[in-house]
C-alpha positions, 0 to 999 in steps of 0.5 A: 628604758631597758635593753629589752624594751629599745628592741620590741619597739624598734621590731613594732616599727620595723613590721608597721611600715607599708611598703611603697608603690602597692598600696591604692592612692585613692582612698576617701571618706567612704559611706557604707549602709547596711541595707537590712537595718538602715544604720550607715558608718563613714570610713576611709575606703578606695572601693568603687561605688556608684552611689551617692549619698548625702550626710551633713551637708555632704556628699560622700558615695554609698556602698550597700552592704546585705549586712553589717555588724548591725545586723549581723547575729554574733554583733546583735545577739539575735538569731534569726532562722530564714527559711528560703522556699519552705525547704525546712517543711520539705525537710522534713514532710519527706523525712520527720516519719520515717523510723 
């Protein structure tokens, strides 16, 4: 190993050390569920959850999400036009015929 790569390794290790005493201690497995698609995944989190869910015989805290990578148009490649309360039609009726 040459001198340059050893310096990079030491710098990398030093940058990735976590400070002691400032991170939460309650990391545990949690289920995140996309409520739009029903997809779910398990990861570690310290977020508080009110609900629980059983997955493969094990009970986990449940965090419900409105959107995730399973349903977001950037990840799915599908674009949805959501017209809440007919706002687009109201705009077109009001301003669409002007020249």
